[in-house]
N, C-alpha and C positions, 0 to 999 in steps of 0.2 A: 870622294863622296861630296866634299864641299863644293868642288867645281861643278859637279852634276846638279847640286841643289841650286847653285847660282844660275846655271843655264836654264833650269826649269822655271825659276822665278822670273827670269828675263822674258822667256817665251810667254808665260802667263800674263805678265804685265803688258806685253805687246798685244796679245789677244784681247785682253780686257779693254785696252785703249781703242782697238779696232772695233770691238763690239759696241762700245759707247758711241763711237763716231757714227756707226750705222744706225743704231737704235734711236739716237737723238741727233739728227742732221741739223746743221746750222740753219736756222730759220731765215727766210728771206725777209728783208726789211719791208714791213707792211706800208709804211708811209715815210715821207722825208722827215728827218729830225727837225722839230720846230725851232726856228731861229728867232722868233719874236721874243720881246722882253718879258721875262716872267714877272707875274704880279702877286703880291702877298698883302693881305690885310689882317692885322692883329686886332682881334675884337676882345676888349677887356671889360670884365664885370667890375663896375665901380659902385655896386649897391652897398647898403649900410653894413652888411655882414662882413665886408672886407676890412672893417676896423678890428676884427678879432685878432688877438695877439697869440698865435699858436704856431708860427713858423720861425724856428730858431730864435725865440725870444722877442720877435718883432711882429708887427701886423702883417696881414696878408697883402695889404696895399703897398707897404714898404718893400716887401719881397718882389711884388710885381714891378714896381718902379725901378728897382735895382736891376732886375732881369732885362727890362726894356732898354735901360741905358747901355748895358753891356752888349745886348743884341744889336742895337742901333750902331754901335761902334764897329761891329764885325760884319754887318750886312754887306754882301758882295755888291760891287758897283753896278752890275747888270740888272739887279733886282729892283723893280719898282715897288715901293712899300708904302702902305697907308695904315692908319690907326683909327679904329672906331670904338666908341664907348657905349655902354648900356648902364642906365641907372646913375648917371653922373651929375644930373642937374636938378631933378625934382625931389624935394624932401618930404612932400605932403602925403596925405592919406587917400587922395582921390585915385582910385585904381585906373580909371580911364585915362587920366593924364599920365600917371606913372608908367603905363604900358606903352606910351609913345616916346619915352625918354631914351632915345638913342641918337647919337650924332657922330659925324665924322670929325675926329679930332685933328687928323692930318691926312690930306688927300693922297690917293694912290698916285705915285709918280716918282721921278728921280728924287733921291733922298737927300735932304738937307739935315744933317745930323743935329746941328745946333737948334734949329727950329723945332724938330721933332722932340728933342729932349726937353726943351722949354715947355712945350705943350703938355708933355707927360707930367712934368713937375707940378703943374697947377691942379692936378686931380686930387679929389678928396672923396672918400666913401660917402654916398648920399642916399640913394633911393631904392627903386624896385629892381627886379631882375627880368627885363623883357628880352629873353634870349631869342624867341621866335621872330619878333619884329627886327631885332638887330641883324639876324642872319639874312632876312629878306633884303634889308638895306645894303648889307655887305655884298651880297650877290650882285646888286645893281651897281655898287661902287666898282666892281671888277668886270663889269660887262664890257664887251667889245674886245677885239683883238683875238689872236689865235695862240698866244703863248700859254705857258703853264699858269694856272690860277689856283690860289690856295688861301683858305680862311683858317686862321689859327684862333680858336675860341678858348679864352681863359676865364673860368668861373669857379666860384666856391659854393654855389647853390643851384637848385633847380629853378626852372622858369616859374615866375609868379603871375603870368598873364594868360593862363588857360581860359577858354578852350583852344586858343591857338597853340597847337602842339608843335614844339620845335622839331620833333622827329618827323612830323608830316611836312614841315617847311623844308627840312633837309631832303626828304624824298622828292618833293616838288622841284627843288633845285637840281637834283640828280636827273629827274625826268626830262629836263630841258635839253640834256645831252650836250652841255657846254664844257664838259671836262673840268668842272670845278670840284676841288676836294676840300673837305672840312676836317681838320684835326682838332681834337679837344683835349684840354688839360684841366683836371679837377684839383683845386687847392684844398687839401685836407677834406676830401669829399665824404659825405655820408652815403648810405646805400642807394637812396633815391636819386641823388645827384649823379652818382657814378653810373647808374643804369641809364639815365637820360643822356648823359654825355656819350656813353658808348653807343647808344642808339643813333645819335646824331652823326657820329663818325662813321658807323657802319653803313649808313644810308648812302654815303658818297664815296665809299672805299677809303676813308681816312683812318687815322689811328687815335687811340685814347691813351692818356698817361695820367696816372695819379701822382700828385706832387706833395711831398711832405717837407722839403727843405729848399732853401733859396738856390743852392747850386743846381739842384735837379731842374728847377724851373728855368734858370738861365740856359743850361745845357740843352734842354729839350726844345725850347723855343728857337735857339740858335740852329739846332739840327734841322728843324722844319723849314726855317727860312733858307738855309743852305740847300736843302733838298729841292726847293723850287727852282734853283738855278741849274739843276742837273738836266741834261737833254732828255726829252721823253718823246714817245710817239703819241700824238694826240688822236684819240678815236674820232671818227666822223659820225655825226648823228644821222641816222636814217630811220625810215618808217616802213616796216614790212607790210605786205598786203595780206588780204584774207584769202587769196587764191593765187595760183601760179600765173594765170593770164595777166594779172594786174601787178605782179611783183616788180619792184625796182631793179634795174640792171646795175650790178655792182662790179667793180674791178678789184684786183688784189688790194687788200688793205685791212684796217682795223675799224670796226663799226660798233656803234651802240644803239640800242633800241629799248623799248619797254613792251613787255608782254603780259597781258591780263592772265589771270588764273584760268588754266585749262584752254587757253587760246592758241590758235595756230598763226604763225607768222611765215610769210613766203618771201623769198629773195631769188634773184636770177643771176647766173654767171655764164658768160660765153666762153666756150672751150674749143680750141682748134685741134685738128688731128695731130697726134704726137705730143700733146700737152697733158699734164696731170693736175687735177684740182685737189687741193688739200684744204679742208674746212674744219673749223672747230667752233664750238659755241659753249658759253658759260652763262648760266642763269643763277643769280644771287637771291637768296632769301633775306631781304632787308627788313623783315618783320617776323613776328612769331608765326610759324607755319606748323601744320599737323605733320607728324612723322609719316614715313613711307611715301616717297614721291619719286618722280622720274623726269628725265629730259630725253627727247628723241630728236635726232637730226637725220633727215632723209634727203637723198639726192634722187630726183625723178626726172623723166623726160617731160617735155611740154604736153605730151599725150597722156601723162599719168602713170607711165610704167616705172616702177621702182628700179633704180640702178644699184644703190648701196645705201646702207644705213649705219648709224652709230647711236648707241643708247647707253644711259647710265641711270642708276637708281640710288636713292639715299634713304636713311632712316632717322634723320634728325640730328646726326652727329656732325654734319658739316653745314656751312652757310652758303657754299657755292657748289654747284653741280656742273660738271663739264663732260663733253663727249666730242668726238670728231670722226671724220671719214676721209678716204682717199679714193679718187676715181681717175684712172688713166684712160684717155681716149686713144685708141690705136691709130697708128699712122695709116694713111691710105695711098694707094697708087693712082687713085682716080683724082685728077686735078680739079674736078668739078665739086668735090666734097668740100663744104664750107664749115664754118664754126657751128657748134651745137650749143643750144641754149639749155643749160642745166638748171632746174629749179630746186632750191633748197627749202625744206619745210622744217620749222622748229616748233615743237609741241612740248608742253610741260603738264605735269599732273600734280602741281602744288595745290594745296587747299589750306584754308584758315578757319579758325574757330569763330563762332558768332561774336560780333563786336569788333573784330579786327578789320580795318579798312582794306579794301581790295584795289583801291585806286590811289596813286598811279600804279601801273602794272609793275611787275618785277623787272629789275635791271637785267638786260641781256647784252652780252658782248660777243660779236661774231668776228672771227679771223678768217680771212680768205687769202690763199696763195695759189698762183698758177705758175707751174714750172715745167721745164722740158721733161717729158715722161720717159720711161725705159723704152728700149727699141721694140720690145714685145710686151704687150700688156700682160701676157700670161706669166711673166716673171713675177710680177707683184701678186697676181692671183694665187700662184702656186706656193710662193715662199714668203710673202709678206714683206720681206726686206729687199726684194729685187736681186740684182746680180751680186750684191755684197756677200751672199752665201758662198759663191764660188771662190771669191778671194779669201774668205775666212777658211774654207776647206783647204785651199792650197797652202796657206800659212801654217795650218795645223799639221799637214802632212810634211811640209818642209821642216818644221820644228822637231817633229818626231824622228825623221831621218837624220837630221843634224845631231840630235841628242844621242842616237845610237852610234853614229860615227865618232862623236867626241868621247863617248864612254869606251869604245873599242880602242881608240888611239891612246887614251889615258892608261888603260890596262896594259897595252903593248909597251909603252914607255916604262911603266913600273917593272914589267918583266925583264926588259933589257937592262934596267938599272940593277936589279937583283943579280942578274947573270954576270955582270961586270964587277 
């Protein structure tokens, strides 16, 4: 009985592994891993509220300085790091002047730990909280190059320089398609500060962390700096057209774009006979949207005939909606048959309440892969998983027959043992 159970468990494990391999095939690399030097800029709030002593018995500024010193010691050699401050210089009441108070304390580049620590040691809580202007300048500091770029914003309060909304600034940065991520950390944040920092991070696909202790601040900033050194695939910024005839021709890869509410975006891919197109699209709601929305991805010929479609709907419970499709182009015995241009249409049905800005458009990420298709396109059409079903059926039959033979052999051996 035990042997039979073990055999059955083994067969089930094998089948589960096979099924997982078929259902989730290894994705082809969309683009070469970026080898350029990663860049990080730490943006630190040095406004007057950083004097507050509520982090492990010390001030918020003291906790930030300690975290910076430890992070600077542990920064990987390949990371180019810079430091920018906001509210560090102007102590007066002139709002116009205070909202310009942001400067680069240490330039982005190869790190000299002694110089960076010395610069941080001179900081003292002073003025306003111009988060929006600081993010604009930080994006400029990191401009240029193709490597990973990351802003780590550390603040204990919300922006005091409205109407320049830092969330809108973050969306504009994301709309440029330069692959820059903003992570935010709130030092003992109140509800308004937390909501604003979450909004900033969400706009660029970053993360938000609430910090109550010095160790949490040090660990989190260190993790984010280390993350910048990890190899990533950098999306390529593109701009879809309003119709198929004007669509940009794309190759296999990862692309980013912006799509207005209710807008159509068109892209074009060339597909040779015997190849299969695999496409997926994700549209993110980076601001408050009305519930009940959808995303549609269609593959059509240049003459407008629909080939296949993928669609997804949501009801407000998720911030990203994704769908995809597969189209295998059959092989041809006619040598004169050339590549086919397939047009991809992306449409969304997101909407917003009155007062919510609709520009820039929603972030869109398009993944394209062109692989060798199955020998007969009908395999995919009939079974969805191609020829893998035949292999799966053969393994199931083999396991069943093997189990019967093993059980019969075990019973025969027991019978012989009892007879002797």
